[in-house]
Every structure is written in structure tokens, then in C-alpha cells.
DRENVEXMAR-437529 format. One line per 10 residues: number of its first residue (from 1); for each residue x, y, z of N, C-alpha, C, O, CB. Coordinates in pm, whole numbers, padded with zeros to 5 digits. Glycine has a CB too. Example, Ala and Ser with C-alpha at 12.3 -4.5 7.8 and 13.67 -1.06 7.14 Angstrom:
# DRENVEXMAR-437529
1) 01319 -00569 00780 01230 -00450 00780 01320 -00330 00780 01424 -00332 00846 01131 -00447 00905 ~ 01285 -00225 00708 01367 -00106 00714 01290 00003 00787 01341 00114 00804 01408 -00060 00572 .
This chain:
# DRENVEXMAR-437529
1) 00081 -00120 00000 00000 00000 00000 00086 00126 00000 00049 00225 -00063 -00093 00000 00120 ~ 00201 00124 00071 00286 00243 00074 00377 00251 -00047 00420 00360 -00086 00369 00243 00201 ~ 00404 00138 -00107 00497 00137 -00219 00426 00153 -00354 00492 00150 -00458 00577 00008 -00218 ~ 00298 00170 -00354 00224 00192 -00477 00188 00340 -00483 00133 00389 -00385 00096 00102 -00485 ~ 00215 00412 -00586 00279 00369 -00708 00428 00341 -00689 00488 00374 -00587 00260 00472 -00814 ~ 00484 00279 -00790 00620 00229 -00782 00722 00340 -00753 00830 00312 -00701 00657 00160 -00911 ~ 00690 00463 -00786 00786 00570 -00767 00810 00608 -00621 00900 00687 -00593 00741 00691 -00842 ~ 00733 00553 -00528 00757 00577 -00386 00711 00713 -00336 00764 00763 -00237 00900 00562 -00357 ~ 00614 00773 -00401 00567 00906 -00363 00524 00912 -00219 00559 01007 -00148 00454 00948 -00452 ~ 00449 00814 -00173 00399 00817 -00035 00512 00805 00066 00509 00868 00172 00298 00705 -00013 .
11) 00610 00725 00034 00726 00715 00123 00804 00846 00126 00855 00886 00230 00817 00599 00079 ~ 00812 00913 00011 00881 01044 00006 00806 01147 00090 00868 01229 00158 00894 01093 -00140 ~ 00673 01144 00084 00594 01237 00164 00620 01213 00312 00643 01308 00387 00444 01223 00132 ~ 00616 01086 00354 00641 01054 00495 00781 01097 00537 00800 01149 00647 00623 00904 00520 ~ 00880 01075 00451 01017 01115 00484 01027 01267 00494 01092 01318 00585 01116 01061 00377 ~ 00966 01337 00402 00970 01484 00402 00907 01539 00528 00957 01635 00587 00898 01540 00278 ~ 00796 01479 00569 00727 01527 00689 00802 01495 00818 00764 01541 00926 00589 01467 00696 ~ 00908 01417 00809 00988 01388 00929 01106 01481 00943 01176 01477 01045 01037 01245 00924 ~ 01131 01566 00845 01246 01657 00850 01225 01766 00955 01112 01811 00977 01269 01720 00712 ~ 01334 01808 01019 01323 01916 01118 01255 02039 01058 01278 02073 00941 01463 01954 01172 .
21) 01174 02104 01137 01100 02219 01090 00969 02179 01027 00862 02226 01066 01183 02298 00991 ~ 00977 02092 00929 00857 02043 00862 00775 01958 00957 00652 01965 00956 00894 01963 00737 ~ 00840 01878 01037 00769 01789 01130 00683 01868 01228 00574 01824 01264 00868 01701 01206 ~ 00732 01983 01271 00658 02061 01370 00539 02134 01309 00430 02134 01368 00750 02162 01435 ~ 00557 02194 01195 00449 02276 01138 00363 02200 01039 00248 02239 01015 00508 02396 01069 ~ 00415 02091 00981 00342 02016 00881 00345 02086 00747 00408 02191 00731 00199 01995 00926 ~ 00279 02028 00651 00275 02083 00516 00132 02082 00464 00051 01998 00504 00368 02003 00422 ~ 00102 02174 00377 -00029 02177 00312 -00023 02092 00185 00085 02052 00141 -00071 02323 00280 ~ -00139 02065 00129 -00144 01992 00002 -00072 02070 -00107 -00007 02011 -00194 -00291 01965 -00039 ~ -00083 02202 -00102 -00012 02285 -00201 00139 02272 -00185 00212 02266 -00285 -00053 02433 -00186 .
31) 00187 02268 -00060 00331 02248 -00035 00378 02116 -00095 00480 02109 -00163 00361 02253 00117 ~ 00302 02011 -00067 00337 01878 -00116 00338 01875 -00269 00431 01825 -00330 00239 01771 -00061 ~ 00234 01930 -00329 00224 01931 -00475 00343 02005 -00537 00405 01956 -00631 00093 01997 -00520 ~ 00375 02122 -00483 00487 02200 -00537 00619 02128 -00516 00703 02123 -00606 00492 02338 -00472 ~ 00638 02072 -00397 00764 02005 -00367 00788 01879 -00447 00902 01845 -00479 00769 01972 -00222 ~ 00680 01810 -00480 00692 01687 -00558 00677 01710 -00707 00705 01622 -00788 00590 01586 -00512 ~ 00632 01831 -00743 00613 01859 -00885 00495 01784 -00945 00500 01739 -01060 00737 01826 -00962 ~ 00390 01770 -00866 00269 01700 -00913 00150 01795 -00899 00156 01890 -00822 00246 01568 -00832 ~ 00042 01770 -00973 -00078 01851 -00956 -00136 01834 -00815 -00120 01730 -00753 -00183 01815 -01061 ~ -00204 01937 -00767 -00263 01934 -00633 -00356 01814 -00613 -00350 01752 -00507 -00339 02063 -00607 .
41) -00442 01778 -00710 -00528 01661 -00690 -00450 01531 -00667 -00495 01445 -00592 -00619 01644 -00809 ~ -00336 01518 -00731 -00252 01399 -00711 -00196 01399 -00569 -00198 01297 -00501 -00135 01395 -00816 ~ -00147 01515 -00525 -00096 01526 -00388 -00206 01494 -00287 -00182 01422 -00190 -00039 01667 -00363 ~ -00325 01547 -00310 -00438 01521 -00219 -00473 01373 -00213 -00506 01322 -00106 -00560 01601 -00263 ~ -00466 01305 -00325 -00495 01160 -00325 -00398 01087 -00233 -00440 01003 -00153 -00485 01103 -00468 ~ -00270 01118 -00244 -00170 01054 -00159 -00192 01091 -00011 -00187 01005 00076 -00028 01095 -00203 ~ -00217 01218 00014 -00236 01264 00152 -00361 01202 00215 -00358 01164 00332 -00246 01417 00156 ~ -00467 01193 00140 -00590 01133 00193 -00571 00986 00223 -00623 00936 00324 -00706 01150 00094 ~ -00498 00915 00139 -00474 00773 00166 -00390 00758 00292 -00422 00677 00379 -00404 00705 00046 ~ -00283 00835 00303 -00197 00826 00422 -00274 00864 00548 -00251 00806 00655 -00075 00917 00406 .
51) -00364 00960 00536 -00447 00999 00650 -00545 00888 00686 -00564 00859 00803 -00522 01130 00619 ~ -00607 00827 00585 -00703 00720 00613 -00636 00597 00675 -00700 00522 00749 -00775 00679 00485 ~ -00508 00577 00646 -00432 00468 00707 -00388 00502 00849 -00338 00416 00922 -00310 00435 00622 ~ -00406 00628 00887 -00368 00671 01020 -00223 00715 01031 -00174 00741 01141 -00393 00561 01116 ~ -00153 00723 00918 -00011 00760 00921 00009 00911 00927 00115 00958 00967 00059 00703 00800 ~ -00092 00986 00886 -00088 01131 00895 -00208 01179 00975 -00312 01113 00981 -00088 01196 00754 ~ -00190 01294 01038 -00302 01360 01105 -00308 01502 01050 -00210 01553 00997 -00287 01359 01263 ~ -00422 01562 01065 -00441 01695 01010 -00471 01795 01121 -00519 01760 01228 -00553 01695 00907 ~ -00443 01919 01091 -00474 02029 01181 -00477 02158 01102 -00415 02169 00997 -00373 02038 01296 ~ -00549 02253 01153 -00560 02382 01084 -00462 02482 01144 -00446 02491 01266 -00705 02436 01091 .
61) -00399 02557 01056 -00309 02664 01095 -00330 02777 00995 -00317 02758 00875 -00158 02616 01097 ~ -00363 02894 01046 -00393 03009 00959 -00504 02976 00859 -00502 03025 00746 -00266 03052 00884 ~ -00598 02894 00902 -00711 02860 00817 -00682 02757 00709 -00770 02727 00628 -00761 02982 00753 ~ -00563 02703 00707 -00524 02604 00606 -00500 02469 00671 -00449 02461 00783 -00398 02649 00528 ~ -00536 02365 00601 -00518 02229 00651 -00372 02187 00634 -00318 02191 00523 -00612 02130 00577 ~ -00310 02147 00745 -00171 02101 00743 -00169 01952 00778 -00247 01904 00860 -00083 02183 00842 ~ -00078 01882 00714 -00060 01738 00738 00068 01717 00816 00172 01776 00786 -00058 01659 00605 ~ 00060 01630 00917 00177 01593 00998 00177 01442 01015 00073 01377 01006 00174 01665 01138 ~ 00294 01388 01038 00305 01244 01065 00244 01211 01200 00253 01290 01294 00452 01198 01061 ~ 00182 01096 01210 00136 01043 01338 00240 00941 01382 00234 00824 01344 -00010 00978 01328 .
71) 00336 00986 01461 00451 00904 01497 00410 00779 01575 00475 00675 01562 00549 00985 01579 ~ 00307 00787 01655 00263 00670 01732 00211 00562 01637 00248 00445 01650 00152 00708 01835 ~ 00127 00601 01543 00073 00505 01447 00183 00448 01359 00184 00329 01330 -00037 00571 01360 ~ 00276 00531 01317 00387 00484 01233 00469 00381 01310 00512 00280 01252 00476 00602 01188 ~ 00492 00404 01439 00566 00307 01521 00489 00176 01532 00549 00069 01528 00593 00365 01661 ~ 00358 00184 01546 00275 00062 01553 00285 -00018 01424 00303 -00140 01428 00127 00098 01581 ~ 00275 00049 01311 00284 -00019 01182 00422 -00079 01162 00436 -00190 01111 00250 00078 01067 ~ 00524 -00006 01203 00661 -00056 01192 00677 -00186 01271 00738 -00282 01223 00762 00049 01242 ~ 00622 -00188 01393 00630 -00309 01475 00557 -00425 01409 00605 -00539 01414 00570 -00284 01614 ~ 00444 -00399 01347 00371 -00506 01278 00455 -00567 01166 00461 -00689 01150 00238 -00452 01220 .
81) 00521 -00481 01088 00604 -00532 00979 00728 -00604 01031 00772 -00702 00971 00646 -00418 00886 ~ 00783 -00557 01142 00899 -00624 01201 00864 -00764 01251 00949 -00853 01252 00956 -00541 01316 ~ 00740 -00783 01292 00693 -00914 01341 00657 -01007 01226 00622 -01123 01248 00572 -00896 01433 ~ 00667 -00956 01103 00639 -01041 00988 00494 -01040 00945 00449 -01135 00881 00679 -01180 01016 ~ 00422 -00937 00979 00280 -00927 00945 00256 -00929 00800 00141 -00920 00756 00222 -00804 01001 .
């Protein structure tokens, strides 16, 4: 689910959201689209999937929706994969 599409876009989003500065404030769909060089609807598709999986959480800042990693959920998923799930 995270490795589709093959280009690893969702993994890149998760990695980007873990960077210092970005992790604290999060990113908007427009930020993601511009940073990845994809149309906003494509970025939103990836963000919505990651959010529905519980890997991202959302919050409003200055009236705009920001996406941040949910580190607790990511740790849970990591443990599942380490156990051979």
C-alpha cells in the first residue's frame, strides 16, 4: 500500500514530513504538490490515503489544513512489519 505507485511518492511524503522544521508545522497539500512537482489533486490523493491509514493527522493553521506524521501510528505499523505481518 505504501509502495504503490512504484515511484515511492507516499514514502517520500512521509520522509519529508519527518524533516526538522517540517515535522513541527506540517505541510499543506499545495506544499506537497509543489515540492513533488505534481498537480494538487494527485498530492491530495496521496495525503488522503496516508491519512485514512492513520499515518498522517491533520490540523488547521492560519485557516489552512496542514498534514503531519502520526509518529505513534507509524511506530505501531513498523512493529507489525517487524513481526512479519
